[in-house]
C-alpha atoms as a printed R data frame, in Angstrom:
    type eleno elety resid chain resno       x       y       z
1   ATOM     1    CA   MET     A     1   7.233  13.220 -11.004
2   ATOM     2    CA   ASN     A     2  10.531  14.676 -12.023
3   ATOM     3    CA   SER     A     3  10.575  17.868 -14.029
4   ATOM     4    CA   SER     A     4  13.127  18.595 -16.711
5   ATOM     5    CA   ASN     A     5  15.360  20.345 -14.161
6   ATOM     6    CA   GLY     A     6  15.725  17.135 -12.129
7   ATOM     7    CA   PHE     A     7  13.727  18.303  -9.115
8   ATOM     8    CA   THR     A     8  10.718  16.464  -7.771
9   ATOM     9    CA   ALA     A     9   7.449  18.389  -7.854
10  ATOM    10    CA   PRO     A    10   6.023  19.272  -4.423
11  ATOM    11    CA   GLY     A    11   3.640  16.547  -3.286
12  ATOM    12    CA   ASP     A    12   5.127  14.007  -5.688
13  ATOM    13    CA   ARG     A    13   8.206  13.174  -3.662
14  ATOM    14    CA   ASP     A    14   8.634   9.612  -2.463
15  ATOM    15    CA   CYS     A    15   9.480   9.507   1.245
16  ATOM    16    CA   PRO     A    16   9.871   6.334   3.245
17  ATOM    17    CA   VAL     A    17   7.233   6.018   5.936
18  ATOM    18    CA   GLU     A    18   8.706   6.738   9.350
19  ATOM    19    CA   ASP     A    19   5.906   6.197  11.861
20  ATOM    20    CA   LYS     A    20   7.394   6.416  15.351
21  ATOM    21    CA   ASP     A    21   4.967   3.767  16.634
22  ATOM    22    CA   LEU     A    22   6.272   1.175  14.158
23  ATOM    23    CA   THR     A    23   9.551  -0.715  14.047
24  ATOM    24    CA   GLN     A    24  12.020   0.009  11.279
25  ATOM    25    CA   GLU     A    25  11.074  -3.301   9.631
26  ATOM    26    CA   GLN     A    26   7.369  -2.396   9.768
27  ATOM    27    CA   ASN     A    27   8.042   1.054   8.304
28  ATOM    28    CA   GLU     A    28  10.087  -0.486   5.486
29  ATOM    29    CA   HIS     A    29   7.355  -3.035   4.751
30  ATOM    30    CA   LEU     A    30   4.691  -0.329   4.793
31  ATOM    31    CA   THR     A    31   6.744   1.850   2.459
32  ATOM    32    CA   ARG     A    32   7.201  -1.039  -0.006
33  ATOM    33    CA   SER     A    33   3.481  -1.830   0.175
34  ATOM    34    CA   LEU     A    34   2.452   1.781  -0.435
35  ATOM    35    CA   ARG     A    35   4.815   2.007  -3.406
36  ATOM    36    CA   ALA     A    36   3.319  -1.194  -4.819
37  ATOM    37    CA   VAL     A    37  -0.235   0.152  -4.429
38  ATOM    38    CA   ARG     A    38   0.745   3.485  -5.967
39  ATOM    39    CA   SER     A    39   2.249   1.724  -9.006
40  ATOM    40    CA   SER     A    40  -0.355  -1.036  -9.422
41  ATOM    41    CA   ALA     A    41  -2.556  -0.700 -12.474
42  ATOM    42    CA   SER     A    42  -5.159  -2.863 -10.727
43  ATOM    43    CA   ALA     A    43  -5.409  -0.620  -7.643
44  ATOM    44    CA   PRO     A    44  -8.310   1.835  -7.647
45  ATOM    45    CA   PRO     A    45  -7.199   5.402  -8.472
46  ATOM    46    CA   ALA     A    46  -8.397   6.679  -5.074
47  ATOM    47    CA   LEU     A    47  -6.218   4.112  -3.298
48  ATOM    48    CA   GLN     A    48  -3.245   5.029  -5.492
49  ATOM    49    CA   ASP     A    49  -3.799   8.685  -4.590
50  ATOM    50    CA   LEU     A    50  -3.923   7.820  -0.887
51  ATOM    51    CA   ALA     A    51  -0.590   5.991  -1.223
52  ATOM    52    CA   ARG     A    52   0.874   9.042  -3.005
53  ATOM    53    CA   LYS     A    53  -0.291  11.322  -0.201
54  ATOM    54    CA   VAL     A    54   1.299   9.176   2.493
55  ATOM    55    CA   LEU     A    55   4.527   8.659   0.544
56  ATOM    56    CA   GLY     A    56   4.623  12.361  -0.301
57  ATOM    57    CA   GLY     A    57   4.357  13.317   3.345
58  ATOM    58    CA   ARG     A    58   1.051  15.137   2.794
59  ATOM    59    CA   LEU     A    59  -0.878  12.698   4.995
60  ATOM    60    CA   GLU     A    60   0.250  10.654   7.958
61  ATOM    61    CA   LEU     A    61  -0.869   7.057   8.011
62  ATOM    62    CA   LYS     A    62  -2.626   7.548  11.359
63  ATOM    63    CA   ASP     A    63  -4.750  10.293   9.774
64  ATOM    64    CA   ALA     A    64  -5.800   8.312   6.686
65  ATOM    65    CA   LEU     A    65  -9.202   7.362   8.094
66  ATOM    66    CA   ASP     A    66  -9.865  10.934   9.239
67  ATOM    67    CA   ASP     A    67  -9.310  12.205   5.699
68  ATOM    68    CA   PRO     A    68 -12.628  11.823   3.790
69  ATOM    69    CA   SER     A    69 -10.952  10.715   0.561
70  ATOM    70    CA   GLY     A    70  -8.685   8.342   2.485
71  ATOM    71    CA   PHE     A    71 -11.636   6.818   4.314
72  ATOM    72    CA   ARG     A    72 -13.522   6.267   1.056
73  ATOM    73    CA   ALA     A    73 -10.471   4.796  -0.680
74  ATOM    74    CA   LEU     A    74  -9.832   2.326   2.125
75  ATOM    75    CA   THR     A    75 -13.424   1.271   2.703
76  ATOM    76    CA   ASP     A    76 -14.232   0.988  -1.005
77  ATOM    77    CA   GLY     A    77 -11.041  -1.003  -1.563
78  ATOM    78    CA   LEU     A    78 -11.815  -3.376   1.288
79  ATOM    79    CA   SER     A    79 -15.381  -3.795   0.079
80  ATOM    80    CA   GLY     A    80 -14.157  -4.811  -3.364
81  ATOM    81    CA   MET     A    81 -11.652  -7.232  -1.875
82  ATOM    82    CA   ARG     A    82 -14.359  -8.746   0.337
83  ATOM    83    CA   GLU     A    83 -16.628  -9.319  -2.666
84  ATOM    84    CA   SER     A    84 -13.778 -10.849  -4.671
85  ATOM    85    CA   TRP     A    85 -12.943 -13.178  -1.783
86  ATOM    86    CA   ARG     A    86 -16.570 -14.242  -1.357
87  ATOM    87    CA   SER     A    87 -16.907 -15.036  -5.050
88  ATOM    88    CA   MET     A    88 -13.839 -17.332  -5.050
89  ATOM    89    CA   SER     A    89 -14.134 -21.069  -4.837
90  ATOM    90    CA   PRO     A    90 -12.688 -22.745  -1.725
91  ATOM    91    CA   GLN     A    91  -9.840 -24.072  -3.897
92  ATOM    92    CA   ASP     A    92  -8.999 -20.596  -5.171
93  ATOM    93    CA   ARG     A    93  -9.054 -19.203  -1.623
94  ATOM    94    CA   GLN     A    94  -6.644 -21.912  -0.504
95  ATOM    95    CA   ALA     A    95  -4.368 -21.157  -3.461
96  ATOM    96    CA   VAL     A    96  -4.270 -17.493  -2.414
97  ATOM    97    CA   ARG     A    97  -3.492 -18.446   1.195
98  ATOM    98    CA   THR     A    98  -0.690 -20.747   0.036
99  ATOM    99    CA   GLU     A    99   0.769 -18.062  -2.234
100 ATOM   100    CA   VAL     A   100   0.744 -15.485   0.572
101 ATOM   101    CA   GLU     A   101   2.410 -17.928   2.979
102 ATOM   102    CA   GLU     A   102   5.093 -18.784   0.405
103 ATOM   103    CA   LYS     A   103   5.742 -15.102  -0.307
104 ATOM   104    CA   ALA     A   104   6.040 -14.381   3.436
105 ATOM   105    CA   ALA     A   105   8.492 -17.260   3.826
106 ATOM   106    CA   GLU     A   106  10.566 -15.962   0.879
107 ATOM   107    CA   ASN     A   107  10.613 -12.459   2.334
108 ATOM   108    CA   GLU     A   108  11.666 -13.777   5.720
109 ATOM   109    CA   ALA     A   109  14.445 -15.823   4.132
110 ATOM   110    CA   ASP     A   110  15.600 -12.718   2.231
111 ATOM   111    CA   GLY     A   111  15.782 -10.705   5.440
112 ATOM   112    CA   GLY     A   112  12.401  -9.020   5.017
113 ATOM   113    CA   ARG     A   113  13.174  -7.426   1.672
């Protein structure tokens, strides 16, 4: 969040993820994904907060599961996704797979952006 003086509040800054164990392309993808989660109205608030913590440099990705709120956000989010997937028809699941494959192909054609 920017204050009226143009400075970003501590903890609200938006840093690219720079995990030394990941390639630059993986770090860029992770950063984009975290920004998308943080901004998504459909993402659970706890997951949005986890994305804010990582992007703000308050939590390293490797420590997300050690952080109690991070663990809950990730496991609750995965549980909800699992239930959604199970409730889909086989046709809907295939449509999702096709959409993901098409999006990956577009991203690859655009140089990973």
